[in-house]
KOLVO-621098 format. One line per 10 residues: number of its first residue (from 1); their letters; for each residue x, y, z of N, C-alpha, C. Coordinates in nm, 2 decimals, decimal comma, always signed. Example, Ala and Ser with C-alpha at 12.3 -4.5 7.8 and 13.67 -1.06 7.14 Angstrom:
BEGIN
1 = AS = +1,32 -0,57 +0,78 +1,23 -0,45 +0,78 +1,32 -0,33 +0,78 | +1,28 -0,22 +0,71 +1,37 -0,11 +0,71 +1,29 +0,00 +0,79 $
//
This chain:
BEGIN
1 = XXXXXXXXXX = -15,82 -8,21 -1,13 -15,88 -8,09 -1,10 -15,88 -8,22 -0,92 | -15,86 -8,13 -0,86 -15,83 -8,15 -0,71 -15,98 -8,10 -0,66 | -16,08 -8,15 -0,55 -16,17 -8,04 -0,50 -16,10 -8,09 -0,31 | -16,09 -7,95 -0,26 -16,11 -8,02 -0,12 -16,12 -7,93 -0,01 | -16,14 -7,88 +0,08 -16,14 -7,74 +0,15 -16,16 -7,64 +0,16 | -16,22 -7,55 +0,16 -16,14 -7,39 +0,13 -16,02 -7,37 +0,27 | -15,92 -7,30 +0,24 -15,87 -7,17 +0,27 -15,85 -7,13 +0,34 | -15,87 -7,03 +0,45 -15,83 -6,85 +0,43 -15,79 -6,80 +0,36 | -15,66 -6,88 +0,29 -15,56 -6,79 +0,27 -15,61 -6,84 +0,05 | -15,75 -6,86 +0,09 -15,81 -6,93 -0,10 -15,90 -6,80 -0,07 $
11 = XXXXXXXXXX = -15,97 -6,64 +0,03 -16,02 -6,55 -0,03 -15,98 -6,51 -0,16 | -15,91 -6,46 -0,15 -15,90 -6,40 -0,28 -15,88 -6,44 -0,42 | -15,83 -6,53 -0,41 -15,87 -6,65 -0,56 -16,01 -6,71 -0,60 | -16,17 -6,74 -0,42 -16,26 -6,71 -0,47 -16,31 -6,58 -0,52 | -16,30 -6,52 -0,42 -16,31 -6,34 -0,45 -16,28 -6,31 -0,62 | -16,21 -6,38 -0,69 -16,14 -6,31 -0,85 -16,27 -6,46 -0,94 | -16,28 -6,52 -0,90 -16,37 -6,60 -0,95 -16,50 -6,51 -0,95 | -16,60 -6,46 -0,81 -16,65 -6,43 -0,88 -16,67 -6,26 -1,03 | -16,55 -6,18 -0,91 -16,54 -6,10 -0,96 -16,53 -6,12 -1,21 | -16,48 -6,23 -1,19 -16,45 -6,33 -1,35 -16,64 -6,38 -1,38 $
21 = XXXXXXXXXX = -16,71 -6,42 -1,29 -16,84 -6,38 -1,33 -16,91 -6,33 -1,39 | -16,87 -6,18 -1,26 -16,99 -6,06 -1,32 -16,92 -5,96 -1,43 | -17,04 -5,89 -1,49 -17,18 -5,89 -1,50 -17,23 -6,01 -1,57 | -17,16 -6,11 -1,59 -17,23 -6,21 -1,72 -17,30 -6,27 -1,63 | -17,31 -6,36 -1,54 -17,35 -6,39 -1,34 -17,42 -6,36 -1,26 | -17,32 -6,28 -1,21 -17,40 -6,24 -1,06 -17,38 -6,05 -1,10 | -17,44 -5,95 -1,02 -17,45 -5,84 -1,05 -17,32 -5,77 -0,94 | -17,27 -5,66 -0,98 -17,12 -5,65 -0,94 -17,19 -5,58 -0,74 | -17,28 -5,53 -0,72 -17,32 -5,53 -0,58 -17,35 -5,69 -0,46 | -17,35 -5,81 -0,52 -17,29 -5,98 -0,47 -17,17 -5,95 -0,43 $
31 = XXXXXXXXXX = -17,00 -5,92 -0,45 -16,96 -5,91 -0,39 -16,96 -5,94 -0,32 | -16,95 -5,81 -0,22 -16,96 -5,82 -0,08 -17,02 -5,89 +0,03 | -17,17 -5,93 -0,09 -17,26 -6,08 +0,00 -17,16 -6,19 +0,00 | -17,06 -6,20 -0,11 -17,01 -6,25 -0,12 -16,89 -6,26 +0,04 | -16,87 -6,13 +0,00 -16,69 -6,18 +0,15 -16,79 -6,20 +0,27 | -16,87 -6,12 +0,30 -16,99 -6,12 +0,37 -16,94 -6,31 +0,49 | -17,02 -6,34 +0,29 -16,98 -6,50 +0,36 -16,91 -6,59 +0,41 | -16,80 -6,58 +0,36 -16,68 -6,63 +0,36 -16,61 -6,54 +0,47 | -16,68 -6,50 +0,57 -16,59 -6,46 +0,69 -16,67 -6,48 +0,77 | -16,85 -6,47 +0,72 -16,95 -6,45 +0,85 -17,01 -6,55 +0,88 $
41 = XXXXXXXXXX = -17,06 -6,66 +0,79 -17,13 -6,82 +0,73 -17,16 -6,88 +0,65 | -16,94 -6,93 +0,63 -16,90 -7,01 +0,65 -17,00 -7,07 +0,70 | -17,03 -7,25 +0,64 -17,04 -7,30 +0,67 -16,92 -7,46 +0,54 | -16,94 -7,56 +0,52 -16,87 -7,57 +0,48 -16,80 -7,57 +0,26 | -16,75 -7,53 +0,27 -16,71 -7,44 +0,16 -16,54 -7,51 +0,10 | -16,59 -7,58 -0,07 -16,44 -7,63 -0,15 -16,39 -7,49 -0,23 | -16,37 -7,54 -0,27 -16,24 -7,50 -0,46 -16,19 -7,65 -0,51 | -16,18 -7,59 -0,63 -16,14 -7,70 -0,77 -15,97 -7,63 -0,77 | -15,85 -7,77 -0,81 -15,79 -7,69 -0,83 -15,78 -7,78 -0,94 | -15,71 -7,74 -1,01 -15,61 -7,71 -1,16 -15,45 -7,73 -1,15 $
51 = XXXXXXXXXX = -15,36 -7,83 -1,08 -15,27 -7,68 -1,16 -15,21 -7,58 -1,02 | -15,25 -7,64 -0,89 -15,25 -7,56 -0,82 -15,29 -7,37 -0,85 | -15,43 -7,39 -0,86 -15,48 -7,25 -0,96 -15,63 -7,28 -0,89 | -15,68 -7,23 -0,86 -15,80 -7,22 -0,76 -15,85 -7,18 -0,89 | -15,97 -7,28 -0,97 -16,09 -7,28 -1,06 -16,18 -7,27 -1,05 | -16,28 -7,33 -0,96 -16,36 -7,32 -0,90 -16,42 -7,32 -0,77 | -16,54 -7,30 -0,80 -16,57 -7,31 -0,56 -16,70 -7,29 -0,59 | -16,72 -7,35 -0,44 -16,87 -7,38 -0,41 -16,92 -7,49 -0,29 | -17,01 -7,36 -0,14 -17,03 -7,43 -0,05 -17,17 -7,48 -0,01 | -17,18 -7,54 +0,11 -17,31 -7,57 +0,17 -17,35 -7,51 +0,27 $
61 = XXXXXXXXXX = -17,41 -7,49 +0,35 -17,53 -7,41 +0,37 -17,58 -7,53 +0,49 | -17,64 -7,64 +0,61 -17,70 -7,69 +0,64 -17,78 -7,60 +0,83 | -17,87 -7,64 +0,81 -17,99 -7,66 +0,90 -18,06 -7,52 +0,86 | -18,11 -7,56 +0,81 -18,24 -7,45 +0,71 -18,40 -7,58 +0,79 | -18,45 -7,55 +0,84 -18,57 -7,63 +0,86 -18,55 -7,75 +0,93 | -18,50 -7,78 +1,06 -18,42 -7,80 +1,19 -18,33 -7,94 +1,12 | -18,30 -7,84 +1,03 -18,23 -7,96 +0,89 -18,20 -8,06 +0,86 | -18,31 -8,05 +0,85 -18,38 -8,16 +0,73 -18,34 -8,11 +0,62 | -18,35 -7,95 +0,61 -18,27 -7,91 +0,42 -18,11 -7,86 +0,49 | -18,08 -7,86 +0,37 -17,93 -7,74 +0,36 -17,96 -7,68 +0,17 $
71 = XXXXXXXXXX = -17,85 -7,62 +0,16 -17,85 -7,49 +0,05 -17,69 -7,56 -0,04 | -17,72 -7,53 -0,17 -17,54 -7,52 -0,25 -17,51 -7,39 -0,20 | -17,45 -7,35 -0,22 -17,46 -7,21 -0,22 -17,26 -7,15 -0,20 | -17,31 -7,02 -0,33 -17,12 -7,00 -0,39 -17,11 -7,04 -0,47 | -17,16 -7,10 -0,57 -17,09 -7,14 -0,73 -17,03 -7,05 -0,79 | -16,90 -7,09 -0,83 -16,82 -7,02 -0,94 -16,69 -7,10 -1,00 | -16,71 -7,10 -1,18 -16,66 -7,12 -1,22 -16,58 -7,08 -1,32 | -16,40 -7,06 -1,35 -16,36 -7,03 -1,34 -16,39 -6,94 -1,52 | -16,40 -6,82 -1,55 -16,49 -6,85 -1,73 -16,41 -6,95 -1,83 | -16,23 -6,86 -1,85 -16,15 -6,95 -1,88 -16,21 -7,16 -1,87 $
81 = XXXXXXXXXX = -16,23 -7,23 -1,81 -16,26 -7,33 -1,74 -16,37 -7,35 -1,77 | -16,51 -7,33 -1,80 -16,65 -7,34 -1,81 -16,68 -7,46 -1,89 | -16,75 -7,56 -1,86 -16,83 -7,66 -1,96 -16,67 -7,76 -1,96 | -16,59 -7,81 -1,90 -16,54 -7,86 -1,86 -16,54 -7,97 -1,75 | -16,66 -8,01 -1,71 -16,71 -8,04 -1,59 -16,72 -8,04 -1,41 | -16,63 -7,87 -1,45 -16,54 -7,83 -1,34 -16,68 -7,86 -1,22 | -16,76 -7,77 -1,23 -16,89 -7,73 -1,19 -16,96 -7,88 -1,19 | -16,98 -7,90 -1,25 -17,09 -8,07 -1,23 -16,94 -8,14 -1,13 | -16,86 -8,15 -1,16 -16,74 -8,21 -1,03 -16,83 -8,16 -0,90 | -16,78 -8,05 -0,89 -16,77 -7,97 -0,73 -16,87 -7,97 -0,71 $
91 = XXXXXXXXXX = -17,02 -7,99 -0,72 -17,19 -7,96 -0,70 -17,19 -8,19 -0,72 | -17,18 -8,23 -0,77 -17,23 -8,41 -0,69 -17,04 -8,43 -0,58 | -16,98 -8,34 -0,55 -16,89 -8,37 -0,42 -16,96 -8,37 -0,32 | -17,00 -8,20 -0,33 -17,12 -8,18 -0,25 -17,28 -8,23 -0,19 | -17,36 -8,29 -0,30 -17,38 -8,39 -0,34 -17,42 -8,48 -0,23 | -17,27 -8,56 -0,26 -17,26 -8,66 -0,21 -17,24 -8,71 -0,05 | -17,17 -8,54 -0,02 -17,10 -8,50 +0,14 -17,30 -8,54 +0,22 | -17,38 -8,41 +0,13 -17,52 -8,42 +0,14 -17,58 -8,54 +0,20 | -17,56 -8,68 +0,14 -17,61 -8,83 +0,16 -17,59 -8,88 +0,26 | -17,52 -8,85 +0,26 -17,40 -8,91 +0,39 -17,44 -8,82 +0,53 $
101 = XXXXXXXXXX = -17,52 -8,70 +0,56 -17,51 -8,63 +0,60 -17,69 -8,68 +0,68 | -17,64 -8,74 +0,81 -17,78 -8,80 +0,87 -17,83 -8,64 +0,96 | -18,00 -8,68 +0,89 -18,11 -8,56 +0,88 -18,13 -8,57 +0,78 | -18,04 -8,46 +0,69 -18,06 -8,41 +0,58 -18,18 -8,51 +0,47 | -18,24 -8,43 +0,39 -18,36 -8,50 +0,36 -18,37 -8,39 +0,18 | -18,36 -8,25 +0,23 -18,37 -8,16 +0,10 -18,27 -8,08 +0,11 | -18,22 -8,13 -0,04 -18,11 -7,97 -0,06 -18,19 -7,87 -0,19 | -18,15 -7,78 -0,12 -18,22 -7,60 -0,20 -18,08 -7,58 -0,28 | -18,09 -7,48 -0,40 -18,07 -7,41 -0,46 -18,13 -7,30 -0,49 | -18,00 -7,13 -0,48 -18,11 -7,05 -0,49 -18,01 -6,96 -0,65 $
111 = XXXXXXXXXX = -18,06 -7,01 -0,77 -18,03 -7,00 -0,78 -18,05 -6,86 -0,99 | -17,97 -6,82 -1,06 -18,07 -6,69 -1,17 -18,11 -6,79 -1,28 | -18,21 -6,72 -1,37 -18,24 -6,81 -1,39 -18,11 -6,88 -1,63 | -18,02 -6,84 -1,60 -17,89 -6,75 -1,60 -17,79 -6,93 -1,65 | -17,81 -7,02 -1,48 -17,76 -7,14 -1,48 -17,86 -7,20 -1,41 | -17,98 -7,24 -1,42 -18,05 -7,28 -1,34 -18,08 -7,40 -1,35 | -18,07 -7,43 -1,56 -18,05 -7,58 -1,64 -17,96 -7,67 -1,53 | -17,89 -7,53 -1,55 -17,76 -7,66 -1,47 -17,77 -7,71 -1,37 | -17,83 -7,63 -1,28 -17,90 -7,75 -1,24 -17,99 -7,86 -1,23 | -18,07 -7,90 -1,34 -18,16 -7,93 -1,41 -18,08 -8,07 -1,42 $
121 = XXXXXXXXXX = -17,94 -8,08 -1,45 -17,87 -8,18 -1,48 -17,82 -8,22 -1,35 | -17,81 -8,17 -1,30 -17,71 -8,23 -1,21 -17,85 -8,28 -1,08 | -17,99 -8,35 -1,14 -18,04 -8,41 -1,09 -18,12 -8,30 -0,99 | -18,14 -8,12 -0,98 -18,23 -8,09 -0,90 -18,34 -8,04 -1,01 | -18,48 -8,06 -0,92 -18,55 -7,95 -1,01 -18,64 -7,87 -0,98 | -18,67 -7,74 -1,06 -18,68 -7,70 -1,03 -18,86 -7,57 -0,94 | -18,85 -7,53 -0,84 -19,01 -7,53 -0,78 -19,02 -7,35 -0,78 | -18,95 -7,29 -0,78 -19,02 -7,15 -0,76 -18,90 -7,05 -0,87 | -18,99 -6,95 -0,90 -18,94 -6,81 -0,95 -19,00 -6,74 -0,93 | -18,89 -6,63 -0,86 -18,95 -6,47 -0,86 -18,84 -6,34 -0,92 $
131 = XXXXXXXXXX = -18,92 -6,29 -1,02 -18,85 -6,17 -1,09 -18,72 -6,08 -1,05 | -18,64 -6,03 -1,07 -18,56 -5,96 -1,02 -18,48 -5,96 -0,87 | -18,48 -6,04 -0,81 -18,43 -6,11 -0,67 -18,32 -6,08 -0,63 | -18,21 -6,09 -0,78 -18,12 -6,10 -0,69 -18,13 -5,93 -0,70 | -18,04 -5,94 -0,83 -18,09 -5,74 -0,85 -18,15 -5,76 -0,99 | -18,18 -5,61 -1,05 -18,24 -5,62 -1,16 -18,19 -5,67 -1,30 | -18,23 -5,81 -1,40 -18,22 -5,87 -1,40 -18,17 -5,95 -1,44 | -18,17 -6,06 -1,27 -18,15 -6,20 -1,19 -18,22 -6,22 -1,10 | -18,32 -6,32 -1,19 -18,40 -6,34 -1,13 -18,40 -6,50 -1,00 | -18,40 -6,46 -0,92 -18,43 -6,62 -0,87 -18,52 -6,75 -0,91 $
141 = XXXXXXXXXX = -18,44 -6,90 -0,91 -18,44 -6,96 -1,04 -18,44 -7,11 -0,83 | -18,53 -7,12 -0,76 -18,54 -7,21 -0,67 -18,54 -7,34 -0,77 | -18,48 -7,45 -0,69 -18,48 -7,55 -0,72 -18,37 -7,69 -0,60 | -18,47 -7,76 -0,62 -18,49 -7,87 -0,51 -18,49 -8,02 -0,59 | -18,32 -8,07 -0,44 -18,32 -8,24 -0,45 -18,37 -8,29 -0,34 | -18,43 -8,39 -0,34 -18,53 -8,50 -0,22 -18,40 -8,56 -0,19 | -18,41 -8,59 -0,12 -18,28 -8,70 +0,00 -18,27 -8,80 +0,04 | -18,48 -8,83 +0,06 -18,55 -8,97 +0,06 -18,50 -9,02 +0,02 | -18,53 -9,18 +0,05 -18,51 -9,30 +0,02 -18,66 -9,32 -0,03 | -18,67 -9,38 -0,13 -18,84 -9,46 -0,13 -18,90 -9,56 -0,09 $
//
């Protein structure tokens, strides 16, 4: 598996990933949000490839809280490739980059009740929950990881 920077020609492959994960992990209306994100809000975004096929993706958005906080965003793995370490590799790749980023003290993930335990396994801690935040049946689970050295 190879993790590389997202390129505009990856757009349809990333859209395919959210479609493959809907309705299990995403509400149907979230695809429009992803399309907007990829065209207008993209900061750093990565894809994971196996045999030249995009099988996973995930992003970073920086600049929150005067640059002290970054978010992991829009993570997906093709269902046929889940539980093979791809999601963990993409997450650890991004966390590694953020640990090197001057001034970033905290990483936040906003996800659902369906996958928050995955992020706990990656070292993040659950801080907040809100029912039906994303859509009916898709609750907000906010997790954080401190990057400050003790």
